[in-house]
C-alpha angles and dihedrals in degrees: 000000000000134000113242110239116247127208116242118239137186122266091247091056097043110015099176104023117084107142143012116270117242094253092067105084134147126229112230095201131187112329094204094059090040090058092049091053092046090051092051091051097046099039088058093045093238134157123227130196085223089072104027095050093039092236112198091218097061093106093052097041097044088048088056089051095251131123136164109236117218116213131206099032133290102283119091126204092218130065108216113186094232103043128097095198112114118259128210142083107327100196116196130352137226112260091193092061095097091059093048092049090051089049091053093045092050091045091052092047093231122178094188128039132190118203125190136160145199117263109273103189087156092070120079091228096036089240096300093136092059090052089050094047091050093048091048092051092048093048090048093055099038112015096189098049117131112242131198129177130199104192139177119252092261090222108219098359101062098127094047092046092052092050092048095049097043091050085070099044129000096187115069149100110264115200130188119169122225084191098191146009120291094251091062099046095099091063103025102040109026111186093022131097127211094218091049090055092049089048092056092047091050092051091047094047090056093059116102112247095016125114114201121220137182141174142213131206114213131202099057095108101282122144127232090247090054092050092051090048090055091049089052091048091052093051091046091060093046104263110158103181127053137172130193124196143164119269110235118193108240097197141354088263092064132079115290121244110255097189141005104224114224124236088244091058092049089051089051092052091047091054091046091051092050091049088055090058105258108157095207123034131173119178129169144103096276097034114125130181095266097035108131087345091158093067116104089006098184114160094002092067099050119105119241 
């Protein structure tokens, strides 16, 4: 077990937070399996959110032979205050990426795959076609594979993006993260809108064969009442899966942590979420949206 390093910050930025609490620890995992996963990712020249977003669970997940593949490059068109992914003008994208991802998935022998992407507001379809091409290639090679997406909000092309993606696979888990409470959107999720995210999740949840999923980061200054309101909003639009985790500051240039949420509080939120009717709930300091996503696979593991 190893403490995750934390960036120092000034007292004015982070008046009461100086060090990680003892309950936030990272599993190192099995180095042999980690190396095999790393080789599969790098030999196919792929990006993963595990690396680009500096996920604290990379050691554990890669040691289990799992990784979340990130489509459409490693440059995002938005500049969220919490995210370590690079921001800028991405330019083009690699049309051969779907094949290489399928090669890696087959080489790793995966039964469940999570696909995400950077925001590509520069593309007319927001990158939906690349998601569809990747899903289609995976289904072609392994029809019964479990598939999960973690997509952007697709701004003004939500309906077209949904049609494009579901033309490739109509049975999957579709995730889109609201990330935080509405009051904090202007600092945490610049360029995004809470209602737009709920709108996408509602449209997705209405699709036959699709299970909608979302995620929240805690410790950015939200209140318990605000978190519960978001959970109610998610259930009201039909979201069935939810995860809640601790925000960890990736660098000094990112938003400071306002609170380290205790395990007891995470347990409380998990019980509240289950009482609201979510069918799949993960809550804990190191939980992320794709953490142990393959558990209780449900709809996402059925073949077309």
